[in-house]
Every structure is written in structure tokens, then in C-alpha cells.
VOGU-3710 file (C-alpha; in Angstrom, 3 decimals, decimal comma):
1> mtsparrtvl> 35,273/4,541/13,109  32,896/7,390/12,225  32,741/9,716/9,268  31,430/13,290/8,952  30,409/12,366/5,421  28,009/9,705/6,614  24,798/9,916/4,581  22,698/6,966/5,589  19,097/7,684/4,681  16,536/6,232/7,050
11> aaglaaaaip> 13,172/7,726/6,234  11,125/5,968/3,569  10,486/8,330/0,701  13,147/10,853/1,672  15,450/9,736/-1,097  12,594/9,751/-3,585  11,925/13,389/-2,794  15,558/14,397/-2,958  16,769/12,539/-6,041  15,429/12,885/-9,613
21> avaacggsss> 13,743/9,730/-10,912  16,211/8,803/-13,641  19,335/9,655/-11,701  17,960/8,351/-8,435  20,462/5,579/-8,105  23,753/7,423/-8,412  25,580/4,676/-10,277  28,326/4,880/-12,864  27,795/8,507/-13,796  27,998/9,864/-10,256
31> aspdgpiqfi> 29,697/7,347/-7,974  33,423/7,082/-7,412  35,282/3,959/-6,260  36,089/5,683/-2,974  32,640/7,210/-2,373  29,670/5,756/-0,484  28,346/2,443/-1,784  24,752/3,117/-2,688  22,198/0,461/-1,694  18,659/1,078/-2,963
41> lsgdanqggg> 15,727/-0,696/-1,317  12,238/-0,168/-0,007  10,686/-0,459/3,442  13,762/-0,540/5,673  12,459/2,261/7,871  9,164/0,384/8,253  10,953/-2,856/9,193  13,024/-1,503/12,028  15,874/-0,074/9,998  17,805/-3,333/9,873
51> yaalaekyle> 19,815/-2,484/6,784  20,573/0,989/8,130  21,779/-0,566/11,393  23,994/-3,034/9,548  25,347/-0,204/7,381  26,361/1,632/10,576  27,993/-1,528/11,894  29,881/-2,027/8,626  31,127/1,568/8,721  32,401/1,071/12,266
61> etgveieivd> 34,153/-2,197/11,394  35,608/-1,284/8,003  35,412/2,469/7,496  33,405/1,846/4,319  30,158/3,780/3,991  26,988/2,078/2,756  24,412/4,692/1,763  20,903/3,284/2,279  18,403/4,859/-0,139  14,916/3,856/1,019
71> vpyddlqtkv> 12,258/4,630/-1,609  8,519/3,848/-1,763  7,857/0,299/-2,896  5,695/1,351/-5,839  8,551/3,486/-7,187  11,426/1,062/-6,716  11,151/-1,028/-9,867  10,616/2,011/-12,118  13,546/3,897/-10,583  15,953/1,036/-11,105
81> rnaakandlp> 14,706/0,382/-14,639  15,217/4,045/-15,499  18,652/3,963/-13,891  19,609/0,931/-15,996  18,535/2,716/-19,181  20,508/5,800/-18,124  23,596/3,706/-17,248  23,299/5,009/-13,696  22,653/1,947/-11,535  23,468/1,845/-7,822
91> aigrmpsvdp> 26,031/-0,605/-6,485  23,480/-2,810/-4,676  19,712/-3,274/-4,756  17,122/-5,149/-2,759  14,629/-5,778/-5,527  11,138/-7,355/-5,598  12,219/-9,744/-8,355  14,839/-10,287/-11,043  13,898/-7,953/-13,883  14,888/-8,666/-17,511
101> vwldrtvdla> 15,455/-4,921/-17,976  18,615/-5,083/-15,839  19,320/-8,814/-15,625  22,402/-8,577/-17,864  23,791/-5,805/-15,633  24,186/-8,015/-12,556  27,341/-9,420/-10,963  27,540/-13,200/-10,460  26,863/-14,123/-6,816  27,489/-17,860/-7,236
111> diaaeitpie> 30,541/-17,836/-4,948  28,560/-16,217/-2,130  25,654/-18,622/-2,704  28,027/-21,556/-2,323  29,199/-20,205/1,036  25,857/-19,271/2,607  23,561/-22,103/1,371  20,297/-20,327/0,562  17,200/-22,425/1,210  16,502/-24,718/-1,736
121> gmyasdedgk> 14,274/-23,144/-4,333  14,832/-19,596/-3,103  17,542/-18,785/-5,654  18,446/-19,949/-9,143  21,299/-19,936/-11,622  21,111/-19,439/-15,374  22,294/-21,939/-17,980  25,880/-20,732/-17,508  25,784/-21,192/-13,733  25,529/-17,476/-12,962
131> vpalpsdlta> 23,525/-16,540/-9,848  22,293/-12,976/-10,442  20,505/-12,558/-7,112  20,245/-13,942/-3,585  17,117/-14,026/-1,402  17,145/-11,251/1,175  14,745/-13,074/3,489  11,670/-15,267/3,433  8,105/-14,091/3,614  5,209/-16,375/4,490
141> vgmflnkdlw> 1,451/-16,026/4,679  -0,264/-16,457/8,029  -3,228/-15,560/10,197  -3,602/-13,274/13,197  -6,485/-13,121/15,656  -7,697/-10,304/17,851  -7,131/-12,364/20,995  -9,243/-10,126/23,191  -12,307/-10,703/21,009  -11,840/-14,471/20,888
151> deagveypts> -11,311/-14,628/24,662  -14,345/-12,429/25,279  -16,443/-14,791/23,149  -14,947/-17,848/24,855  -14,034/-19,401/21,505  -10,935/-21,623/21,331  -8,339/-21,673/18,561  -5,229/-23,742/17,717  -1,774/-22,303/18,392  0,514/-24,864/16,761
161> vddnvwtwde> 0,651/-26,681/13,435  1,124/-29,837/15,507  -2,360/-29,379/16,979  -5,464/-30,673/15,258  -5,513/-27,623/12,992  -8,970/-26,331/12,154  -10,573/-26,657/8,739  -11,975/-23,629/6,953  -15,477/-24,777/7,895  -14,455/-24,897/11,558
171> fldaaksvre> -12,671/-21,552/11,414  -15,607/-19,792/9,758  -18,017/-21,216/12,336  -15,719/-20,126/15,170  -15,182/-16,653/13,721  -18,937/-16,236/13,241  -19,428/-17,052/16,923  -16,866/-14,388/17,839  -18,538/-11,869/15,544  -21,967/-12,487/16,972
181> atgvrfsltm> -20,822/-12,561/20,610  -18,739/-9,387/20,446  -20,451/-7,292/17,788  -17,241/-6,970/15,763  -18,003/-6,007/12,160  -16,359/-8,854/10,215  -15,015/-12,358/10,746  -11,951/-11,958/8,553  -10,065/-9,696/6,223  -7,366/-10,694/3,749
191> drsshrlnsf> -4,717/-8,599/2,025  -5,652/-7,795/-1,572  -2,950/-9,939/-3,141  -2,591/-13,154/-5,107  0,227/-14,092/-2,702  -2,347/-14,388/0,072  -5,066/-15,795/-2,179  -2,772/-18,541/-3,471  -2,238/-19,878/0,029  -6,023/-20,049/0,462
201> lyqngsegla> -6,221/-21,980/-2,812  -3,501/-24,371/-1,642  -5,397/-25,067/1,575  -8,500/-25,928/-0,457  -6,801/-28,497/-2,677  -5,609/-26,249/-5,523  -2,007/-25,926/-6,621  -2,609/-22,363/-7,728  -1,763/-21,006/-11,149  1,728/-22,420/-11,499
211> lnedlsayet> 4,417/-22,892/-14,117  4,819/-26,400/-15,433  8,130/-28,204/-15,074  9,637/-27,100/-18,402  8,523/-23,465/-17,844  6,463/-23,503/-21,041  3,019/-22,711/-19,607  1,021/-21,829/-16,506  -1,440/-24,503/-15,451  -3,807/-25,344/-12,608
221> ndatvaaler> -5,734/-28,326/-11,261  -9,430/-29,125/-10,968  -9,778/-27,835/-7,405  -8,977/-24,217/-8,289  -12,391/-23,083/-9,513  -14,220/-24,456/-6,453  -11,652/-22,842/-4,120  -12,101/-19,499/-5,883  -15,879/-19,816/-5,670  -15,537/-20,245/-1,927
231> fiamnddevm> -13,298/-17,205/-1,571  -15,557/-15,033/-3,739  -18,597/-16,043/-1,678  -16,777/-15,132/1,557  -16,627/-11,498/0,393  -20,193/-10,877/1,555  -19,760/-7,950/4,005  -20,252/-10,312/6,929  -17,507/-12,911/6,690  -15,218/-10,494/4,807
241> prsvwlteed> -15,577/-6,812/3,888  -15,985/-6,385/0,127  -14,332/-2,974/0,366  -10,827/-4,439/0,831  -10,726/-6,214/-2,517  -13,123/-3,934/-4,417  -11,983/-0,475/-3,284  -8,617/-1,187/-1,636  -9,614/-0,319/1,924  -6,638/-1,030/4,167
251> pnamfktgqv> -7,021/-4,439/5,892  -4,085/-3,717/8,196  -5,874/-0,650/9,530  -9,099/-2,626/9,918  -7,329/-5,172/12,107  -5,488/-2,553/14,157  -8,711/-0,675/14,863  -10,510/-3,810/16,072  -12,996/-4,129/13,180  -12,240/-7,793/12,387
261> aayysgswqi> -11,859/-10,993/14,379  -9,048/-12,341/12,185  -6,530/-11,019/9,658  -5,053/-13,135/6,854  -1,713/-11,521/6,056  1,835/-12,637/6,837  5,086/-12,659/8,731  6,032/-9,092/7,771  3,244/-7,780/10,032  4,771/-9,024/13,285
271> adfvaniadf> 7,186/-6,126/13,809  4,493/-3,609/12,885  1,979/-5,095/15,331  4,533/-5,172/18,147  5,202/-1,480/17,628  1,725/-0,232/16,807  -0,994/-2,320/18,489  -1,551/-1,272/22,087  -5,341/-1,432/22,459  -5,758/-5,213/22,390
281> ewvgvpmpaq> -3,814/-8,443/22,506  -3,223/-10,280/19,254  -1,950/-13,759/18,484  -0,620/-15,658/15,474  -2,419/-18,925/14,738  -2,164/-21,728/12,171  -4,192/-21,136/9,037  -7,100/-23,462/8,325  -6,590/-26,575/6,170  -9,208/-28,061/3,882
291> peqatnfgaa> -7,697/-30,520/3,407  -4,149/-29,195/2,943  -2,056/-27,500/5,604  -0,064/-24,954/3,633  1,340/-21,465/3,597  2,557/-19,525/0,586  6,175/-18,547/1,035  9,127/-17,352/-0,955  11,876/-14,793/-1,134  10,595/-11,432/0,074
301> aqivvfegsg> 13,114/-9,679/-2,174  16,348/-10,300/-4,035  19,772/-8,855/-3,230  21,538/-7,806/-6,423  25,000/-6,339/-7,100  24,906/-4,223/-10,249  27,660/-3,762/-12,798  28,827/-0,322/-13,826  29,133/1,479/-10,502  32,894/1,077/-10,326
311> qeeqalefvt> 32,320/-0,358/-6,838  31,562/-3,960/-7,705  34,290/-5,458/-5,516  33,403/-3,303/-2,512  29,738/-4,172/-2,980  30,543/-7,897/-3,101  32,561/-7,571/0,079  29,628/-5,938/1,856  27,120/-8,547/0,627  29,464/-11,339/1,734
321> wlytpenyae> 29,765/-9,680/5,155  25,999/-9,168/5,379  25,318/-12,893/4,875  27,736/-14,147/7,522  25,663/-16,019/10,141  26,194/-13,413/12,868  25,266/-10,420/10,730  22,436/-12,142/8,900  20,910/-13,278/12,198  21,232/-9,700/13,475
331> isrisgflpa> 19,402/-8,109/10,549  16,758/-10,834/10,722  16,219/-10,036/14,401  16,071/-6,255/13,911  13,789/-6,320/10,870  11,653/-9,287/11,841  12,820/-11,340/8,861  12,496/-15,075/8,399  15,999/-16,211/7,342  16,437/-17,394/3,753
341> tegvevsyee> 19,650/-19,335/4,423  20,227/-22,681/6,053  21,579/-22,992/9,574  20,846/-19,466/10,849  19,195/-19,329/14,255  17,482/-16,046/15,076  16,611/-15,008/18,639  13,930/-12,371/18,252  13,499/-9,796/20,997  9,712/-10,241/20,966
351> rqedfdlyna> 7,144/-12,727/19,663  9,573/-15,590/19,125  6,581/-17,946/19,167  5,037/-16,206/16,161  8,212/-16,476/14,093  8,537/-20,118/15,131  4,963/-20,701/13,949  5,812/-19,369/10,490  8,890/-21,569/10,208  6,773/-24,561/11,250
361> aiaaspafvs> 4,121/-23,652/8,662  6,754/-23,495/5,933  8,104/-26,901/6,951  4,588/-28,384/6,961  3,671/-27,099/3,502  3,481/-29,511/0,551  6,468/-29,780/-1,769  4,683/-28,175/-4,717  4,780/-24,773/-2,981  8,580/-24,520/-2,974
371> eskarelrlq> 8,772/-26,200/-6,379  6,484/-23,533/-7,803  8,672/-20,770/-6,379  11,801/-22,407/-7,770  10,297/-22,488/-11,256  9,358/-18,817/-11,052  12,935/-17,953/-10,108  14,323/-20,085/-12,919  12,095/-18,193/-15,329  13,249/-14,846/-13,935
381> vagtaaplsg> 16,961/-15,591/-14,212  16,461/-16,943/-17,732  15,142/-13,495/-18,668  12,642/-14,968/-21,118  9,336/-13,691/-19,704  7,884/-10,216/-20,093  7,202/-8,439/-16,779  3,522/-8,428/-15,859  1,886/-5,021/-15,591  -0,506/-6,194/-12,899
391> dplrdetvka> -1,505/-9,208/-10,831  -3,754/-11,321/-13,094  -5,165/-13,629/-10,434  -5,912/-10,748/-8,059  -7,302/-8,472/-10,747  -9,600/-11,109/-12,239  -10,775/-12,159/-8,775  -11,757/-8,549/-8,064  -13,997/-8,666/-11,137  -15,628/-11,841/-9,835
401> iagdisaedv> -16,238/-10,348/-6,376  -17,903/-7,414/-8,141  -20,184/-9,903/-9,897  -18,872/-9,214/-13,392  -17,374/-12,633/-14,185  -17,419/-16,205/-12,808  -14,733/-18,156/-11,001  -14,237/-20,146/-14,212  -13,590/-16,872/-16,036  -11,065/-15,845/-13,369
411> vknaleqlne> -8,994/-18,968/-14,035  -9,346/-18,737/-17,823  -8,474/-15,038/-18,017  -5,602/-15,154/-15,515  -3,991/-18,172/-17,199  -4,319/-16,432/-20,546  -2,513/-13,340/-19,284  0,206/-15,337/-17,537  0,859/-17,443/-20,611  0,960/-14,343/-22,839
421> sla> 3,851/-13,119/-20,677  5,805/-16,268/-21,618  5,369/-15,580/-25,337
//
């Protein structure tokens, strides 16, 4: 069934340009029970338009229109916060995290959670058993190589977590050989994010800056300072370009233009590389372990049904439909998602081996990684922590790379800021 009133928005940023910031979500003040069900998110157009495709499928099957509003990531949280304050929330959101600003305006998704079995630790309920959000998909950190450069240099690399995975010492030696043999500018670049940095810390014996079991404080172990010292030293304009962390030069662009031998990023890059790298072959490889084999993984975003739109039941029906194994596998395939629910097998059109590598890396990671994520989610759904204005670990590490503070100061300052958010 088709509709002349169809208004699915595909282009990222189009909705942001067309809709005022406070009223951007078209919730209770503008929606009608029979009108389109507005679903606000970010990045769908960049991830293959999976949600837009499933919205079209839902329209054909049910006659119910899901209006996808794709806004820039940096604007999403502010738009939805403003909409909550204006009593103008959309029906559904795919949000970066559970925000205390609108936590009490969410519909309980416990019944859906019981049906779909999200992966343990990737969702949480509050003290009353309410589940305010479900994981949209998993995201995991990983490493890519410019295969052409490594082949040209004749340097070998592992391809499976079951292999004798290289240590960081071995990787850095190998990448240096590639750099020197090919004349490429840098051995490695890493996204400017604590999500990526934490996985590096895990691999070097740290457990990161993590909540303790009773959610009362952030703590770390003795290996963290030494791991940070190693990372800071790697930003030397030979191993890694200082410009990525100091001045926010785009590491994705550096990899795509052949300036680096290796790129430390994550699963979300696969679809982009398939579509946009044509000048060289690339390959996903296991990350180094010293001594720990670990990735950093978690829910990429949270699916939320908001109260107040007058469309709560229709929104719940769509979310239930979206998470059925067939539909969830389809959106995972289109968007290049790692599934966040148990028992869903995804057959990707391209690079199946890379997605399989990420799933294997998640399975091989130590238990504390998922336990840490579970505690963060428990804290979010409790609504007891103030939202952070920045990324303390990243921001303090930038200061250390600039030479302004020590690795010990990074840990001290970041823990202080994280624990202030709990107060």
C-alpha cells in the first residue's frame, strides 16, 4: 500500500534545516493519532538508510506511516531535550543514551525485551522493573589495515582472533616496517574518542575508568597510567599523527586517502569503506593484545518510545515489528549493524568476514567489559547521574598529548570529573 502523504526524510540534516529546534520533534502539540509516527534519529542516511527502508516496508505491510527525521548527531540530544521541555516529543527516538531530562517520559518496553532477548548487559530496568530503552544495535572497536601497503611491504598480519594475535610491540614493529618500506606517512591513526582509547587500555591490562559494583564511584586499576603513557608516547607524528587528537583532523579521511598503514576505529566503518574506498584494498584484522585480547563494545544507541505523542500504542507496535528476527536481521544487513539481540543471524551482502571478526572479538573479550557497560546502563535508567558536558578521559588525554599534564594527572582529573557527575 502506498500513500501520497508519505514524508519519509532520508537526507541527514534535512529535517534540521526544515524544523525549528524546539518544535523539531512534532510530538504532542502537533501530532495526531492518525498522522505519521515520527521517529527521530541520526545517521540513517550515512548507514545505508536501513530505518528508512524498514519504514517503507512497514507502510506497505500495514498502511501506517513512519516518518524518519534524520538530524546531525551533534544536534540530536539538544533537540530532544528541548522537545521534552516544550512537551513536544516525537513518538520514537534512537538516542545516544538514556537522558535524565526525558527519562520519566518514556514508555515501558519490558514486554518487548522479554520477547526479543537483548544481549546481556545491553539493556537495564529500573527498581520498578521498567525498561525505558532497548539497544538498537551493537558497536565494537576494531582495526583496519591498508592491505595494499602491507602487501607491498611484504609484512604479514593476523586475520582471526583464533590466530596467535599480535602484541602491541609486534604490531608497532610491523607497522613501522610498512611505513618505512612504502613511504606512508604514519603507522596508525585512532579516532579521537574515549570509546576507542578504552579498548587500548583494556588490551594493556587496564580496566578503564569504570563504575564500581554499587554505582557509587568510578575507579581504575594500577595498569591504567602505564597504558596511557604508552598511548601518549605513540602520538609522536611518526607512529600516530598528533593532529587527530590535538586539532581534530579527520582520521577516517586520513585512512581513505592512504596516509596511514592502519586505522583504529570500529564496526560502523565497514559500510562506509565498502561504498567509498576504491583506490586500495583494505582488511579488518584483530587488534593487538598486551596481554589482553579485548574490544570495547556496547549499544550503539537506544530505541525509546516517548509518552505524550498520542501515538504510544502505534509506536509500540512498530518497535515490536522492527525487532522481529526477520526485520531486525534485515535492518542489520542494510545498515551494517551488529545485532544487539540473541539468536539473530545476519547475512551481509559484503564483507561478512569483517562482521564475523567483530562478533568473535566481542566473544573473546574479558567479562569486565560487558559488566562495565551494564553498570553504565543501570546508572542511566536510575536517572541519578548528571549528564557529562564532555568526554573527561578524551579531553584530559588531549592535554597530556599536548604536554600540559602527565598520565597520572589524566587519571586523577578524569576520575574527579566522572565522580562529580554522580554527586
